[in-house]
Backbone as a printed PyTorch tensor [residue, N CA C, xyz], in Angstrom:
tensor([[[ -2.2150,  23.2370,   7.8820],
         [ -2.7950,  22.8040,   6.6290],
         [ -4.0930,  23.5670,   6.4130]],

        [[ -4.2180,  24.1700,   5.2640],
         [ -5.4110,  24.9130,   4.9280],
         [ -5.9540,  24.4000,   3.6050]],

        [[ -7.1640,  23.8470,   3.6330],
         [ -7.8020,  23.3320,   2.4250],
         [ -6.9280,  22.3420,   1.6620]],

        [[ -6.2260,  21.4870,   2.3660],
         [ -5.4420,  20.4470,   1.7230],
         [ -4.1380,  20.9230,   1.1160]],

        [[ -3.6800,  22.1340,   1.4180],
         [ -2.4410,  22.6320,   0.8410],
         [ -1.4290,  22.8830,   1.9550]],

        [[ -0.2580,  22.2700,   1.8260],
         [  0.8210,  22.4600,   2.7880],
         [  2.0580,  22.8870,   2.0140]],

        [[  2.5750,  24.0720,   2.3040],
         [  3.7890,  24.5780,   1.6620],
         [  3.7480,  24.4120,   0.1470]],

        [[  2.6620,  24.7650,  -0.4820],
         [  2.5620,  24.6870,  -1.9360],
         [  2.2670,  23.3020,  -2.4800]],

        [[  2.1300,  22.3190,  -1.6040],
         [  1.8340,  20.9510,  -2.0410],
         [  0.3490,  20.6960,  -1.8180]],

        [[ -0.3310,  20.3060,  -2.8570],
         [ -1.7600,  20.0100,  -2.7770],
         [ -1.9260,  18.5370,  -2.3930]],

        [[ -2.5700,  18.2660,  -1.2570],
         [ -2.7630,  16.9040,  -0.7690],
         [ -4.0720,  16.3380,  -1.2930]],

        [[ -3.9750,  15.1480,  -1.8740],
         [ -5.1380,  14.4710,  -2.4460],
         [ -5.3970,  13.1660,  -1.7010]],

        [[ -6.6460,  12.7840,  -1.5930],
         [ -7.0200,  11.5060,  -0.9910],
         [ -7.4080,  10.5760,  -2.1350]],

        [[ -6.6120,   9.5380,  -2.3820],
         [ -6.9160,   8.6600,  -3.5090],
         [ -8.1840,   7.8400,  -3.2720]],

        [[ -8.9050,   7.6040,  -4.3550],
         [-10.0620,   6.7130,  -4.2880],
         [ -9.5520,   5.3090,  -3.9770]],

        [[-10.3400,   4.5390,  -3.2550],
         [ -9.8930,   3.2110,  -2.8360],
         [-11.0390,   2.2090,  -2.9280]],

        [[-10.6880,   0.9840,  -3.2590],
         [-11.6000,  -0.1600,  -3.2000],
         [-10.9410,  -1.1890,  -2.3000]],

        [[-11.7070,  -1.7310,  -1.3590],
         [-11.1960,  -2.7780,  -0.4740],
         [-12.1220,  -3.9790,  -0.5920]],

        [[-11.5140,  -5.1300,  -0.8740],
         [-12.2740,  -6.3630,  -1.0250],
         [-11.6890,  -7.3970,  -0.0680]],

        [[-12.5670,  -8.0610,   0.6790],
         [-12.1220,  -9.1470,   1.5560],
         [-12.4110, -10.4700,   0.8740]],

        [[-11.3800, -11.3130,   0.7770],
         [-11.5550, -12.6700,   0.2750],
         [-11.3630, -13.6260,   1.4470]],

        [[-11.4730, -14.9040,   1.1750],
         [-11.2940, -15.9010,   2.2300],
         [ -9.8900, -15.8310,   2.8280]],

        [[ -8.8840, -15.5090,   2.0040],
         [ -7.4910, -15.5500,   2.4390],
         [ -6.8200, -14.1980,   2.6310]],

        [[ -7.4670, -13.1060,   2.1700],
         [ -6.7720, -11.8230,   2.2120],
         [ -7.7240, -10.6360,   2.1060]],

        [[ -7.1300,  -9.4590,   2.2900],
         [ -7.7950,  -8.1900,   1.9980],
         [ -7.0460,  -7.5960,   0.8090]],

        [[ -7.7670,  -7.1210,  -0.1820],
         [ -7.1460,  -6.5210,  -1.3520],
         [ -7.5280,  -5.0460,  -1.3740]],

        [[ -6.5050,  -4.1800,  -1.3180],
         [ -6.7030,  -2.7380,  -1.2790],
         [ -6.1990,  -2.1680,  -2.6000]],

        [[ -7.0790,  -1.4770,  -3.3340],
         [ -6.6930,  -0.8540,  -4.6030],
         [ -6.8670,   0.6520,  -4.4780]],

        [[ -5.7660,   1.3760,  -4.7150],
         [ -5.7770,   2.8330,  -4.6220],
         [ -5.4890,   3.4280,  -5.9970]],

        [[ -6.2700,   4.4290,  -6.3810],
         [ -6.0430,   5.1470,  -7.6340],
         [ -5.0240,   6.2520,  -7.3790]],

        [[ -3.8470,   6.1220,  -8.0120],
         [ -2.7840,   7.1120,  -7.8470],
         [ -2.2540,   7.4830,  -9.2330]],

        [[ -3.0910,   8.0820, -10.0720],
         [ -2.6430,   8.4030, -11.4240],
         [ -1.5310,   9.4460, -11.4360]],

        [[ -0.5820,   9.2400, -12.3360],
         [  0.5010,  10.2000, -12.4920],
         [  1.6820,   9.9840, -11.5740]],

        [[  1.5780,   9.0590, -10.6260],
         [  2.6860,   8.8190,  -9.6960],
         [  3.6910,   7.8530, -10.3180]],

        [[  4.9610,   8.1580, -10.1410],
         [  6.0130,   7.2350, -10.5530],
         [  6.1720,   6.1750,  -9.4740]],

        [[  6.4290,   4.9520,  -9.8880],
         [  6.5360,   3.8370,  -8.9430],
         [  7.5410,   4.1250,  -7.8250]],

        [[  8.6550,   4.7760,  -8.1560],
         [  9.6770,   5.0420,  -7.1420],
         [  9.3130,   6.1890,  -6.2020]],

        [[  8.1960,   6.8740,  -6.4500],
         [  7.7420,   7.9630,  -5.5800],
         [  6.6020,   7.5290,  -4.6590]],

        [[  6.2440,   6.2440,  -4.7240],
         [  5.1640,   5.7110,  -3.8800],
         [  5.7730,   5.0480,  -2.6510]],

        [[  5.2270,   5.3590,  -1.4800],
         [  5.6680,   4.7360,  -0.2370],
         [  4.4710,   4.0730,   0.4210]],

        [[  4.6530,   2.8150,   0.8040],
         [  3.6380,   2.0870,   1.5610],
         [  4.3420,   1.4700,   2.7470]],

        [[  3.7920,   1.6770,   3.9300],
         [  4.4290,   1.1370,   5.1180],
         [  3.3980,   0.7440,   6.1680]],

        [[  3.8080,  -0.2140,   6.9890],
         [  2.9970,  -0.6730,   8.1120],
         [  3.6500,  -0.1320,   9.3790]],

        [[  2.8580,   0.5470,  10.1950],
         [  3.3660,   1.0550,  11.4630],
         [  2.1960,   1.1980,  12.4300]],

        [[  2.3980,   0.7440,  13.6490],
         [  1.3690,   0.8450,  14.6900],
         [  0.0240,   0.2850,  14.2300]],

        [[  0.0660,  -0.8810,  13.5850],
         [ -1.1350,  -1.5680,  13.1040],
         [ -1.9340,  -0.7320,  12.1020]],

        [[ -1.2170,   0.1030,  11.3460],
         [ -1.8380,   0.9150,  10.2970],
         [ -1.0610,   0.7620,   9.0010]],

        [[ -1.7720,   0.8250,   7.8950],
         [ -1.1690,   0.8590,   6.5710],
         [ -1.2070,   2.3060,   6.1090]],

        [[ -0.0320,   2.8660,   5.8030],
         [  0.0570,   4.2440,   5.3270],
         [  0.6030,   4.2400,   3.9040]],

        [[ -0.1010,   4.9330,   3.0270],
         [  0.3240,   5.0280,   1.6310],
         [  0.4350,   6.5010,   1.2690]],

        [[  1.5440,   6.8480,   0.6210],
         [  1.7110,   8.2110,   0.1310],
         [  2.4710,   8.1600,  -1.1930]],

        [[  2.2520,   9.1780,  -2.0070],
         [  2.9550,   9.2930,  -3.2810],
         [  3.0420,  10.7620,  -3.6410]],

        [[  4.2270,  11.1880,  -4.0560],
         [  4.3910,  12.5850,  -4.4510],
         [  4.5050,  12.6730,  -5.9640]],

        [[  3.9480,  13.7420,  -6.5000],
         [  3.9860,  13.9770,  -7.9390],
         [  4.5980,  15.3430,  -8.1720]],

        [[  5.6630,  15.3520,  -8.9310],
         [  6.3360,  16.6030,  -9.2520],
         [  6.0130,  16.9910, -10.6890]],

        [[  6.1220,  18.2650, -10.9650],
         [  5.9780,  18.7270, -12.3400],
         [  7.3700,  18.9070, -12.9170]],

        [[  7.4340,  18.9300, -14.2240],
         [  8.7170,  19.1080, -14.8830],
         [  8.7640,  20.4840, -15.5230]],

        [[  9.8800,  21.1620, -15.3210],
         [ 10.0470,  22.4960, -15.8900],
         [ 10.4190,  22.4290, -17.3570]],

        [[ 10.6390,  23.5890, -17.9580],
         [ 10.9920,  23.6590, -19.3700],
         [ 12.3070,  22.9420, -19.6610]],

        [[ 13.1900,  22.8820, -18.6740],
         [ 14.4780,  22.2230, -18.8750],
         [ 14.3710,  20.7010, -18.7700]],

        [[ 13.2000,  20.2100, -18.4260],
         [ 13.0020,  18.7740, -18.2840],
         [ 13.3800,  18.2430, -16.9170]],

        [[ 13.8210,  19.1370, -16.0280],
         [ 14.1790,  18.7140, -14.6790],
         [ 12.9510,  18.6810, -13.7870]],

        [[ 12.9580,  17.7070, -12.8810],
         [ 11.8480,  17.5500, -11.9370],
         [ 11.8960,  18.6690, -10.8980]],

        [[ 10.7380,  19.2470, -10.6240],
         [ 10.6510,  20.3130,  -9.6210],
         [ 10.2720,  19.7030,  -8.2720]],

        [[ 10.0590,  20.5590,  -7.3000],
         [  9.5600,  20.1020,  -6.0060],
         [  8.1730,  19.4950,  -6.2020]],

        [[  7.7890,  18.5560,  -5.3210],
         [  6.4460,  17.9740,  -5.4450],
         [  5.3590,  19.0420,  -5.3830]],

        [[  4.3460,  18.8920,  -6.2300],
         [  3.2250,  19.8240,  -6.2230],
         [  1.9330,  19.1510,  -5.7710]],

        [[  1.9020,  17.8310,  -5.8530],
         [  0.7480,  17.0630,  -5.3870],
         [  1.2610,  15.9010,  -4.5540]],

        [[  0.4630,  15.5370,  -3.5730],
         [  0.8070,  14.3730,  -2.7700],
         [ -0.4680,  13.6090,  -2.4400]],

        [[ -0.4510,  12.3190,  -2.7380],
         [ -1.5480,  11.4380,  -2.3530],
         [ -1.2310,  10.8940,  -0.9750]],

        [[ -2.2540,  10.8200,  -0.0980],
         [ -2.0840,  10.2590,   1.2410],
         [ -3.3450,   9.5010,   1.6360]],

        [[ -3.1320,   8.3220,   2.2280],
         [ -4.2520,   7.5440,   2.7470],
         [ -3.7270,   6.6390,   3.8440]],

        [[ -4.5230,   6.4490,   4.8920],
         [ -4.1280,   5.5930,   6.0080],
         [ -5.2980,   4.6960,   6.3890]],

        [[ -4.9700,   3.4460,   6.7240],
         [ -5.9920,   2.4550,   7.0690],
         [ -5.5830,   1.7360,   8.3440]],

        [[ -6.5290,   1.5260,   9.2470],
         [ -6.2940,   0.6850,  10.4190],
         [ -6.3930,  -0.7650,   9.9550]],

        [[ -5.4760,  -1.5930,  10.4080],
         [ -5.4600,  -2.9970,  10.0030],
         [ -6.1680,  -3.8720,  11.0230]],

        [[ -6.8150,  -4.8950,  10.5220],
         [ -7.4440,  -5.8850,  11.3890],
         [ -6.3390,  -6.7260,  12.0320]],

        [[ -6.6570,  -7.3480,  13.1560],
         [ -5.6680,  -8.1700,  13.8630],
         [ -5.2950,  -9.4400,  13.1110]],

        [[ -6.0670,  -9.8050,  12.0900],
         [ -5.7870, -11.0470,  11.3700],
         [ -4.8410, -10.8680,  10.1840]],

        [[ -4.2870,  -9.6670,   9.9790],
         [ -3.3800,  -9.4150,   8.8510],
         [ -1.9770,  -9.9060,   9.1900]],

        [[ -1.3990, -10.6890,   8.2630],
         [ -0.0280, -11.1670,   8.4050],
         [  0.8970, -10.1340,   7.7510]],

        [[  1.5330,  -9.3110,   8.5560],
         [  2.3570,  -8.2130,   8.0180],
         [  3.6300,  -8.7100,   7.3400]],

        [[  3.9470,  -9.9870,   7.4610],
         [  5.1490, -10.5370,   6.8340],
         [  4.9170, -11.0510,   5.4190]],

        [[  3.6790, -11.0490,   4.9550],
         [  3.3990, -11.5950,   3.6180],
         [  2.6320, -10.6130,   2.7350]],

        [[  2.8810,  -9.3350,   2.8990],
         [  2.1760,  -8.3140,   2.1210],
         [  2.8020,  -8.1940,   0.7410]],

        [[  1.9530,  -8.0190,  -0.2660],
         [  2.4150,  -7.8620,  -1.6470],
         [  1.8520,  -6.5640,  -2.1940]],

        [[  2.6490,  -5.8400,  -2.9680],
         [  2.1840,  -4.5900,  -3.5800],
         [  2.5980,  -4.5570,  -5.0460]],

        [[  1.6650,  -4.1450,  -5.8980],
         [  1.9000,  -4.0220,  -7.3420],
         [  1.3610,  -2.6770,  -7.8020]],

        [[  2.0590,  -2.0300,  -8.7350],
         [  1.6020,  -0.7510,  -9.2850],
         [  1.5390,  -0.8800, -10.7960]],

        [[  0.3530,  -0.6400, -11.3470],
         [  0.1660,  -0.7760, -12.7870],
         [ -0.9110,   0.1890, -13.2590]],

        [[ -0.5970,   0.9660, -14.2660],
         [ -1.5460,   1.8810, -14.9020],
         [ -2.2510,   2.7980, -13.9090]],

        [[ -1.4910,   3.3380, -12.9530],
         [ -2.0380,   4.2980, -12.0040],
         [ -2.7930,   3.7010, -10.8370]],

        [[ -2.7880,   2.3710, -10.7150],
         [ -3.4920,   1.7070,  -9.6150],
         [ -2.4940,   0.9110,  -8.7810]],

        [[ -2.4410,   1.2200,  -7.4870],
         [ -1.6200,   0.4780,  -6.5410],
         [ -2.4920,  -0.5900,  -5.8950]],

        [[ -2.0960,  -1.8490,  -6.0320],
         [ -2.8390,  -2.9650,  -5.4440],
         [ -1.9930,  -3.5720,  -4.3420]],

        [[ -2.5230,  -3.5390,  -3.1250],
         [ -1.8330,  -4.1130,  -1.9720],
         [ -2.6520,  -5.2950,  -1.4780]],

        [[ -2.0040,  -6.4580,  -1.4070],
         [ -2.6650,  -7.6600,  -0.9170],
         [ -2.1690,  -7.9400,   0.4990]],

        [[ -3.0970,  -7.8920,   1.4300],
         [ -2.8040,  -8.1380,   2.8430],
         [ -3.3330,  -9.5300,   3.1870]],

        [[ -2.4260, -10.4940,   3.2640],
         [ -2.8310, -11.8650,   3.5580],
         [ -3.2250, -12.0070,   5.0170]],

        [[ -4.1650, -12.9110,   5.2590],
         [ -4.6020, -13.1790,   6.6240],
         [ -3.6820, -14.2100,   7.2710]],

        [[ -3.5340, -14.1060,   8.5960],
         [ -2.7440, -15.0790,   9.3480],
         [ -3.4140, -16.4380,   9.2390]],

        [[ -2.5970, -17.4810,   9.1940],
         [ -3.0990, -18.8420,   9.0180],
         [ -4.1270, -19.2080,  10.0800]],

        [[ -3.8900, -18.8210,  11.3210],
         [ -4.8160, -19.2060,  12.3930],
         [ -6.1950, -18.5720,  12.2520]],

        [[ -6.3260, -17.5440,  11.3960],
         [ -7.6240, -16.8970,  11.1960],
         [ -8.3460, -17.3810,   9.9370]],

        [[ -7.6840, -18.2270,   9.1480],
         [ -8.3010, -18.7320,   7.9240],
         [ -9.3400, -19.7900,   8.2640]],

        [[-10.3990, -19.8650,   7.4610],
         [-11.3950, -20.9130,   7.7090],
         [-10.7610, -22.3050,   7.5510]],

        [[-11.1760, -23.1990,   8.3830],
         [-10.6520, -24.5570,   8.3250],
         [-11.8170, -25.5320,   8.2000]],

        [[-11.6920, -26.3840,   7.2220],
         [-12.7130, -27.4110,   6.9970],
         [-12.4750, -28.5370,   7.9980]],

        [[-13.5440, -28.9590,   8.6560],
         [-13.4410, -30.0350,   9.6400],
         [-13.9710, -31.3220,   9.0080]],

        [[-13.1460, -32.3490,   9.0580],
         [-13.5320, -33.6310,   8.5130],
         [-14.3690, -34.3750,   9.5490]],

        [[-15.5070, -34.8570,   9.1190],
         [-16.3850, -35.5950,  10.0060],
         [-16.2270, -37.0770,   9.7170]],

        [[-15.8850, -37.8390,  10.7440],
         [-15.6760, -39.2940,  10.5940],
         [-16.9380, -40.0500,  10.8920]]])
């Protein structure tokens, strides 16, 4: 890889906002121009990996090989429940909600 280019594909690092709430982590990635079916998000080895390829269209209207690829990887905290992850894509922004495991949520203690 030289200067973010691999085999004619320009690799981009999407801007990201991460917010922690009481019940979850909310990760928002800017991926403008990506089609929903070209976005991949996966959990592996306690990491969240997100990638999306963007192809250009030729004069015939056919999709060409990808020319841009977004890539970002995040290490996950031990309190993330990988079985309840939600992802939404709208207007170029991918929002991934990583819920916390129940045992890590704050618990109110009743005093008698």
